[in-house]
DRENTORKOL-3810 file (N, C-alpha, C; in nm, 4 decimals):
REM DRENTORKOL-3810
@n.u->0.1049; n.v->-0.1020; n.w->-0.0019; ca.u->0.0169; ca.v->0.0044; ca.w->-0.0083; c.u->0.0936; c.v->0.1179; c.w->-0.0093
@n.u->0.0750; n.v->0.2190; n.w->-0.0999; ca.u->0.1411; ca.v->0.3265; ca.w->-0.1086; c.u->0.0756; c.v->0.4537; c.w->-0.0530
@n.u->0.1658; n.v->0.5320; n.w->0.0149; ca.u->0.0935; ca.v->0.6666; ca.w->0.0762; c.u->0.0620; c.v->0.7599; c.w->-0.0462
@n.u->-0.0460; n.v->0.8157; n.w->-0.0234; ca.u->-0.1096; ca.v->0.9218; ca.w->-0.0942; c.u->-0.0662; c.v->1.0559; c.w->-0.0449
@n.u->-0.0513; n.v->1.0669; n.w->0.0887; ca.u->-0.0126; ca.v->1.1985; ca.w->0.1367; c.u->0.0651; c.v->1.1755; c.w->0.2784
@n.u->0.1713; n.v->1.2331; n.w->0.3017; ca.u->0.2434; ca.v->1.2335; ca.w->0.4216; c.u->0.2475; c.v->1.3756; c.w->0.4762
@n.u->0.2409; n.v->1.3715; n.w->0.6190; ca.u->0.2445; ca.v->1.5059; ca.w->0.6741; c.u->0.3613; c.v->1.4879; c.w->0.7775
@n.u->0.4120; n.v->1.6206; n.w->0.7998; ca.u->0.5373; ca.v->1.6407; ca.w->0.9090; c.u->0.4633; c.v->1.6889; c.w->1.0235
@n.u->0.4748; n.v->1.6351; n.w->1.1547; ca.u->0.4292; ca.v->1.6840; ca.w->1.2633; c.u->0.4805; c.v->1.8098; c.w->1.3003
@n.u->0.3876; n.v->1.9155; n.w->1.3547; ca.u->0.4356; ca.v->2.0529; ca.w->1.3989; c.u->0.4862; c.v->2.0746; c.w->1.5212
@n.u->0.4870; n.v->1.9402; n.w->1.6111; ca.u->0.5630; ca.v->1.9478; ca.w->1.7333; c.u->0.6986; c.v->1.9174; c.w->1.7352
@n.u->0.7657; n.v->1.9131; n.w->1.8329; ca.u->0.9159; ca.v->1.8845; ca.w->1.8509; c.u->0.9941; c.v->2.0084; c.w->1.8923
@n.u->1.1294; n.v->2.0093; n.w->1.8637; ca.u->1.2019; ca.v->2.1354; ca.w->1.9227; c.u->1.1739; c.v->2.2575; c.w->1.8604
@n.u->1.0989; n.v->2.2529; n.w->1.7457; ca.u->1.0576; ca.v->2.3806; ca.w->1.6790; c.u->0.9261; c.v->2.4411; c.w->1.7183
@n.u->0.8519; n.v->2.3602; n.w->1.8287; ca.u->0.7387; ca.v->2.4016; ca.w->1.8696; c.u->0.6393; c.v->2.4133; c.w->1.7617
@n.u->0.5213; n.v->2.4988; n.w->1.7814; ca.u->0.4077; ca.v->2.4836; ca.w->1.6862; c.u->0.4204; c.v->2.6024; c.w->1.6079
@n.u->0.5510; n.v->2.6570; n.w->1.5720; ca.u->0.5801; ca.v->2.7671; ca.w->1.5008; c.u->0.5343; c.v->2.7680; c.w->1.3352
@n.u->0.5422; n.v->2.6523; n.w->1.3101; ca.u->0.4860; ca.v->2.6357; ca.w->1.1557; c.u->0.3816; c.v->2.5493; c.w->1.1358
@n.u->0.3115; n.v->2.5627; n.w->1.0076; ca.u->0.1888; ca.v->2.4622; ca.w->0.9785; c.u->0.2350; c.v->2.3294; c.w->0.9412
@n.u->0.1713; n.v->2.2140; n.w->0.9443; ca.u->0.1898; ca.v->2.0843; ca.w->0.9057; c.u->0.2280; c.v->2.1114; c.w->0.7557
@n.u->0.3322; n.v->2.0418; n.w->0.6991; ca.u->0.3652; ca.v->2.0401; ca.w->0.5582; c.u->0.3241; c.v->1.9233; c.w->0.5193
@n.u->0.2463; n.v->1.9324; n.w->0.4064; ca.u->0.2080; ca.v->1.7964; ca.w->0.3087; c.u->0.3045; c.v->1.7694; c.w->0.2232
@n.u->0.3125; n.v->1.6550; n.w->0.2008; ca.u->0.4137; ca.v->1.5881; ca.w->0.0898; c.u->0.3483; c.v->1.4739; c.w->0.0419
@n.u->0.3189; n.v->1.4718; n.w->-0.0927; ca.u->0.2675; ca.v->1.3539; ca.w->-0.1542; c.u->0.3483; c.v->1.2852; c.w->-0.2667
@n.u->0.4825; n.v->1.3102; n.w->-0.2481; ca.u->0.5696; ca.v->1.2455; ca.w->-0.3210; c.u->0.6024; c.v->1.3252; c.w->-0.4527
@n.u->0.6709; n.v->1.2829; n.w->-0.5320; ca.u->0.7171; ca.v->1.3442; ca.w->-0.6605; c.u->0.7040; c.v->1.2759; c.w->-0.7866
@n.u->0.7223; n.v->1.3310; n.w->-0.8998; ca.u->0.7333; ca.v->1.2426; ca.w->-1.0230; c.u->0.8401; c.v->1.1390; c.w->-1.0107
@n.u->0.9430; n.v->1.1759; n.w->-0.9402; ca.u->1.0504; ca.v->1.0818; ca.w->-0.9452; c.u->1.0468; c.v->1.0034; c.w->-0.7991
@n.u->0.9885; n.v->1.0484; n.w->-0.6869; ca.u->0.9926; ca.v->0.9515; ca.w->-0.5758; c.u->0.8275; c.v->0.9125; c.w->-0.5265
@n.u->0.8150; n.v->0.7913; n.w->-0.5252; ca.u->0.6870; ca.v->0.7285; ca.w->-0.4792; c.u->0.6991; c.v->0.7058; c.w->-0.3306
@n.u->0.6142; n.v->0.7663; n.w->-0.2422; ca.u->0.6193; ca.v->0.7163; ca.w->-0.1009; c.u->0.5738; c.v->0.5683; c.w->-0.0793
@n.u->0.6366; n.v->0.4975; n.w->0.0004; ca.u->0.5779; ca.v->0.3655; ca.w->0.0433; c.u->0.5340; c.v->0.3493; c.w->0.1704
@n.u->0.5976; n.v->0.3980; n.w->0.2582; ca.u->0.5743; ca.v->0.3881; ca.w->0.4092; c.u->0.6537; c.v->0.4926; c.w->0.4920
@n.u->0.5992; n.v->0.5355; n.w->0.6162; ca.u->0.6921; ca.v->0.6108; ca.w->0.7158; c.u->0.7521; c.v->0.5063; c.w->0.7872
@n.u->0.8977; n.v->0.5429; n.w->0.8010; ca.u->0.9931; ca.v->0.4475; ca.w->0.8540; c.u->1.0070; c.v->0.5062; c.w->1.0076
@n.u->1.0163; n.v->0.6442; n.w->1.0276; ca.u->1.0297; ca.v->0.6838; ca.w->1.1655; c.u->1.0119; c.v->0.8284; c.w->1.1534
@n.u->0.9920; n.v->0.8907; n.w->1.2737; ca.u->0.9992; ca.v->1.0360; ca.w->1.3082; c.u->1.0326; c.v->1.0598; c.w->1.4281
@n.u->1.0783; n.v->1.2053; n.w->1.4332; ca.u->1.1441; ca.v->1.2634; ca.w->1.5622; c.u->1.1315; c.v->1.3949; c.w->1.5476
@n.u->1.2103; n.v->1.4642; n.w->1.6441; ca.u->1.2155; ca.v->1.6068; ca.w->1.6464; c.u->1.2531; c.v->1.6830; c.w->1.5352
@n.u->1.3223; n.v->1.6022; n.w->1.4492; ca.u->1.4017; ca.v->1.6953; ca.w->1.3286; c.u->1.3293; c.v->1.6566; c.w->1.2112
@n.u->1.2341; n.v->1.5636; n.w->1.2058; ca.u->1.1676; ca.v->1.5512; ca.w->1.0804; c.u->1.0925; c.v->1.3935; c.w->1.0802
@n.u->1.0599; n.v->1.3592; n.w->0.9600; ca.u->1.0163; ca.v->1.2378; ca.w->0.9138; c.u->1.0830; c.v->1.1572; c.w->0.8167
@n.u->1.1131; n.v->1.0368; n.w->0.8278; ca.u->1.1815; ca.v->0.9472; ca.w->0.7389; c.u->1.0861; c.v->0.8424; c.w->0.6727
@n.u->1.0854; n.v->0.8594; n.w->0.5287; ca.u->0.9890; ca.v->0.7476; ca.w->0.4418; c.u->1.0900; c.v->0.6670; c.w->0.3645
@n.u->1.0299; n.v->0.5450; n.w->0.3407; ca.u->1.0784; ca.v->0.4672; ca.w->0.2487; c.u->1.0090; c.v->0.5054; c.w->0.1328
@n.u->1.0984; n.v->0.5246; n.w->0.0188; ca.u->1.0280; ca.v->0.5647; ca.w->-0.1195; c.u->1.0958; c.v->0.4693; c.w->-0.2306
@n.u->1.0443; n.v->0.5001; n.w->-0.3437; ca.u->1.0951; ca.v->0.4348; ca.w->-0.4667; c.u->1.1359; c.v->0.5353; c.w->-0.5389
@n.u->1.2631; n.v->0.5258; n.w->-0.5782; ca.u->1.3301; ca.v->0.6248; ca.w->-0.6765; c.u->1.2863; c.v->0.5764; c.w->-0.8093
@n.u->1.2075; n.v->0.6340; n.w->-0.8864; ca.u->1.1588; ca.v->0.5693; ca.w->-1.0189; c.u->1.2814; c.v->0.6017; c.w->-1.1437
@n.u->1.3571; n.v->0.7007; n.w->-1.1013; ca.u->1.4578; ca.v->0.7209; ca.w->-1.1991; c.u->1.5767; c.v->0.6275; c.w->-1.1938
@n.u->1.6009; n.v->0.5829; n.w->-1.0753; ca.u->1.7158; ca.v->0.4861; ca.w->-1.0588; c.u->1.6677; c.v->0.3453; c.w->-1.0329
@n.u->1.5145; n.v->0.3376; n.w->-1.0149; ca.u->1.4573; ca.v->0.1976; ca.w->-0.9925; c.u->1.5306; c.v->0.1247; c.w->-0.8543
@n.u->1.5125; n.v->0.2148; n.w->-0.7573; ca.u->1.5949; ca.v->0.1728; ca.w->-0.6194; c.u->1.4943; c.v->0.2249; c.w->-0.5079
@n.u->1.4889; n.v->0.1326; n.w->-0.4032; ca.u->1.4301; ca.v->0.1879; ca.w->-0.2892; c.u->1.5251; c.v->0.2757; c.w->-0.2058
@n.u->1.4658; n.v->0.3784; n.w->-0.1561; ca.u->1.5538; ca.v->0.4873; ca.w->-0.0954; c.u->1.4874; c.v->0.5445; c.w->0.0360
@n.u->1.5806; n.v->0.5952; n.w->0.1302; ca.u->1.4874; ca.v->0.6588; ca.w->0.2342; c.u->1.4937; c.v->0.8093; c.w->0.2035
@n.u->1.4002; n.v->0.8877; n.w->0.2215; ca.u->1.3838; ca.v->1.0247; ca.w->0.2295; c.u->1.3593; c.v->1.0781; c.w->0.3602
@n.u->1.4164; n.v->1.2057; n.w->0.4045; ca.u->1.4080; ca.v->1.2614; ca.w->0.5268; c.u->1.3652; c.v->1.3852; c.w->0.4844
@n.u->1.2231; n.v->1.4213; n.w->0.5475; ca.u->1.1495; ca.v->1.5707; ca.w->0.5247; c.u->1.1958; c.v->1.6470; c.w->0.6586
@n.u->1.2403; n.v->1.7399; n.w->0.6377; ca.u->1.2546; ca.v->1.8537; ca.w->0.7561; c.u->1.1625; c.v->1.9628; c.w->0.7520
@n.u->1.1011; n.v->2.0000; n.w->0.8800; ca.u->1.0209; ca.v->2.1143; ca.w->0.8667; c.u->1.0792; c.v->2.2433; c.w->0.8277
@n.u->0.9950; n.v->2.3190; n.w->0.7760; ca.u->1.0570; ca.v->2.4623; ca.w->0.7232; c.u->1.0753; c.v->2.5604; c.w->0.8370
@n.u->1.1832; n.v->2.6282; n.w->0.8539; ca.u->1.1974; ca.v->2.7262; ca.w->0.9604; c.u->1.1656; c.v->2.8747; c.w->0.9110
@n.u->1.1435; n.v->2.8872; n.w->0.7825; ca.u->1.0984; ca.v->3.0000; ca.w->0.7282; c.u->0.9512; c.v->3.0472; c.w->0.7351
@n.u->0.9188; n.v->3.1529; n.w->0.7855; ca.u->0.7882; ca.v->3.2239; ca.w->0.7861; c.u->0.7252; c.v->3.2581; c.w->0.6360
@n.u->0.6184; n.v->3.2449; n.w->0.6087; ca.u->0.5598; ca.v->3.2726; ca.w->0.4779; c.u->0.5111; c.v->3.4153; c.w->0.5060
END
């Protein structure tokens, strides 16, 4: 089962300063599952379609204000 949407938590060492960031994968990367999460972000198992490999993607919360 592949993920259709992934979200970063807004809690952690950065507090609730920013909104939750949605990530749906990209044309190159297809998300498979969340591997883990912590104060610095979320790690996903993904398929790199360009290289035909399983990879780990780490998503970090944005520190910039919009």
